[in-house]
Backbone as a chain_set.jsonl record, in Angstrom:
{"seq": "MIQAYTVEQVAEILNIGRDKVYALLRTRQLNSIKIGKLRRITDQHLADFVASLEEIP", "coords": {"N": [[12.434, -12.054, -5.761], [9.72, -9.991, -6.546], [6.902, -9.226, -4.627], [3.479, -8.645, -5.159], [0.589, -7.079, -3.982], [-2.995, -7.113, -3.508], [-5.407, -4.496, -2.87], [-7.101, -5.351, -0.839], [-5.549, -7.362, 0.363], [-3.424, -5.83, 1.368], [-4.804, -4.248, 3.2], [-5.473, -6.214, 5.06], [-2.898, -7.059, 5.847], [-1.899, -4.708, 7.057], [-3.781, -4.395, 8.949], [-5.98, -2.644, 8.695], [-8.824, -0.861, 7.337], [-10.242, -1.405, 4.04], [-11.079, 0.951, 2.776], [-9.429, 2.824, 3.998], [-6.937, 2.094, 2.952], [-7.36, 2.774, 0.258], [-7.625, 5.543, 0.637], [-5.039, 6.206, 1.487], [-3.672, 5.601, -0.858], [-4.842, 7.469, -2.593], [-3.936, 9.895, -1.503], [-1.326, 9.603, -1.952], [0.386, 8.67, -0.001], [0.876, 6.053, 0.149], [2.259, 4.143, -2.321], [1.593, 2.657, -5.573], [1.192, 0.281, -8.279], [-0.158, -0.02, -11.599], [-1.671, -2.597, -13.359], [-2.953, -3.07, -16.224], [-6.276, -2.638, -15.557], [-6.022, -3.209, -12.955], [-5.025, -2.555, -9.608], [-2.065, -2.693, -7.811], [-0.004, -3.217, -4.943], [3.306, -3.212, -4.176], [5.761, -5.184, -2.335], [7.896, -3.525, -1.795], [6.718, -0.983, -1.912], [5.111, -1.18, 0.368], [7.096, -1.451, 2.355], [8.403, 1.027, 2.105], [6.293, 2.727, 2.855], [5.824, 1.976, 5.554], [8.327, 2.645, 6.618], [8.225, 5.405, 6.277], [6.356, 6.076, 8.177], [7.717, 5.549, 10.506], [9.505, 7.608, 10.578], [8.173, 9.841, 11.48], [8.061, 12.039, 14.199]], "CA": [[11.182, -11.915, -6.478], [8.857, -8.951, -5.996], [5.541, -9.629, -4.312], [2.5, -7.587, -5.388], [-0.614, -7.368, -3.211], [-4.228, -6.381, -3.794], [-5.791, -3.558, -1.814], [-7.657, -6.144, 0.253], [-4.445, -8.023, 1.055], [-2.695, -4.803, 2.119], [-5.651, -3.905, 4.345], [-5.317, -7.288, 6.042], [-1.521, -7.015, 6.353], [-1.751, -3.542, 7.929], [-4.884, -4.434, 9.909], [-6.791, -1.444, 8.511], [-9.908, -1.078, 6.386], [-9.985, -1.232, 2.613], [-11.255, 2.37, 2.466], [-8.225, 3.523, 4.46], [-5.889, 1.825, 1.959], [-7.648, 3.634, -0.894], [-7.319, 6.92, 1.031], [-3.577, 6.325, 1.469], [-3.285, 5.62, -2.267], [-5.298, 8.741, -3.156], [-3.083, 10.975, -0.997], [0.039, 9.225, -2.35], [1.2, 8.238, 1.137], [1.192, 4.68, -0.222], [2.364, 4.055, -3.778], [1.116, 1.419, -6.179], [1.355, 0.15, -9.728], [-1.354, -0.487, -12.293], [-1.497, -3.621, -14.38], [-4.262, -2.94, -16.856], [-7.18, -1.918, -14.653], [-5.783, -3.7, -11.598], [-4.118, -1.791, -8.753], [-1.262, -3.586, -6.974], [0.969, -2.589, -4.051], [4.425, -4.149, -4.05], [6.365, -5.266, -1.004], [8.739, -2.33, -1.634], [5.805, 0.107, -1.573], [4.744, -1.356, 1.777], [8.273, -1.16, 3.182], [8.595, 2.482, 2.072], [5.224, 3.334, 3.631], [6.092, 1.74, 6.983], [9.517, 3.449, 6.955], [7.815, 6.812, 6.385], [5.643, 6.227, 9.456], [8.719, 5.516, 11.576], [10.237, 8.874, 10.573], [7.376, 10.879, 12.124], [8.388, 12.073, 15.63]], "C": [[10.301, -10.882, -5.776], [7.455, -9.514, -5.788], [4.625, -8.44, -4.545], [1.177, -7.996, -4.751], [-1.799, -6.571, -3.719], [-4.483, -5.408, -2.64], [-6.314, -4.324, -0.6], [-6.563, -6.846, 1.053], [-3.656, -7.028, 1.899], [-3.496, -4.385, 3.348], [-5.507, -4.95, 5.447], [-3.924, -7.267, 6.67], [-1.354, -5.893, 7.38], [-2.82, -3.472, 9.014], [-5.672, -3.12, 9.899], [-7.877, -1.769, 7.492], [-9.479, -0.819, 4.946], [-10.097, 0.241, 2.208], [-10.034, 3.187, 2.884], [-7.07, 3.306, 3.489], [-6.109, 2.7, 0.732], [-7.357, 5.1, -0.585], [-5.811, 7.16, 1.012], [-3.058, 6.363, 0.029], [-3.643, 6.969, -2.902], [-4.389, 9.895, -2.753], [-1.604, 10.721, -1.271], [0.97, 8.96, -1.156], [1.673, 6.808, 0.921], [1.178, 4.613, -1.739], [1.861, 2.712, -4.279], [1.461, 1.413, -7.657], [0.018, -0.274, -10.313], [-0.943, -1.504, -13.34], [-2.86, -3.709, -15.073], [-5.145, -2.092, -15.973], [-6.949, -2.293, -13.19], [-4.759, -2.847, -10.87], [-3.391, -2.773, -7.858], [-0.251, -2.784, -6.173], [2.083, -3.607, -3.846], [4.946, -4.169, -2.618], [7.28, -4.065, -0.75], [7.891, -1.108, -1.286], [5.421, 0.029, -0.097], [5.896, -1.003, 2.703], [8.527, 0.347, 3.237], [7.552, 3.194, 2.922], [5.481, 3.181, 5.131], [7.29, 2.564, 7.441], [9.132, 4.927, 7.111], [7.073, 7.063, 7.679], [6.637, 6.286, 10.608], [9.478, 6.822, 11.665], [9.489, 10.0, 11.289], [7.675, 10.876, 13.623], [7.179, 11.901, 16.536]], "O": [[10.16, -10.905, -4.553], [6.901, -10.186, -6.658], [4.969, -7.322, -4.16], [0.7, -9.113, -4.95], [-1.638, -5.492, -4.289], [-3.858, -5.492, -1.583], [-6.0, -3.977, 0.538], [-6.637, -6.918, 2.28], [-3.261, -7.343, 3.022], [-2.927, -4.19, 4.422], [-5.427, -4.609, 6.627], [-3.783, -7.438, 7.881], [-0.751, -6.09, 8.435], [-2.777, -2.605, 9.887], [-5.988, -2.561, 10.949], [-7.85, -2.826, 6.861], [-8.501, -0.121, 4.677], [-9.309, 0.725, 1.397], [-9.653, 4.134, 2.197], [-6.302, 4.232, 3.228], [-5.165, 3.3, 0.218], [-6.889, 5.828, -1.46], [-5.36, 8.214, 0.564], [-2.104, 7.084, -0.265], [-2.852, 7.54, -3.652], [-4.103, 10.775, -3.565], [-0.741, 11.508, -0.881], [2.192, 9.021, -1.29], [2.716, 6.396, 1.429], [0.189, 4.985, -2.37], [1.721, 1.757, -3.515], [1.951, 2.398, -8.209], [-0.834, -0.82, -9.612], [0.002, -1.297, -14.101], [-3.791, -4.339, -14.57], [-4.806, -0.948, -15.669], [-7.602, -1.758, -12.295], [-3.742, -2.461, -11.447], [-4.027, -3.604, -7.209], [0.294, -1.793, -6.659], [1.836, -4.727, -3.398], [4.624, -3.303, -1.804], [7.423, -3.633, 0.394], [8.294, -0.288, -0.461], [5.406, 1.042, 0.603], [5.701, -0.335, 3.719], [8.832, 0.883, 4.302], [7.871, 4.151, 3.629], [5.368, 4.147, 5.886], [7.272, 3.122, 8.538], [9.66, 5.616, 7.984], [7.152, 8.161, 8.229], [6.413, 7.004, 11.583], [10.045, 7.132, 12.713], [10.095, 11.003, 11.665], [7.562, 9.832, 14.266], [7.318, 11.91, 17.759]]}, "num_chains": 1, "name": "protein.A"}
């Protein structure tokens, strides 16, 4: 089952501010889906984002 998180939940998971999550979404470093007007980040989006950070030397 796919888990989908709010921006606030992702900020808490990553231990960063909500504004930083929105900045990552704006720059497309972190992907998301829209359900109506709601923005959600799936567990796969989070895994891809963390993996991309590990690739930076």
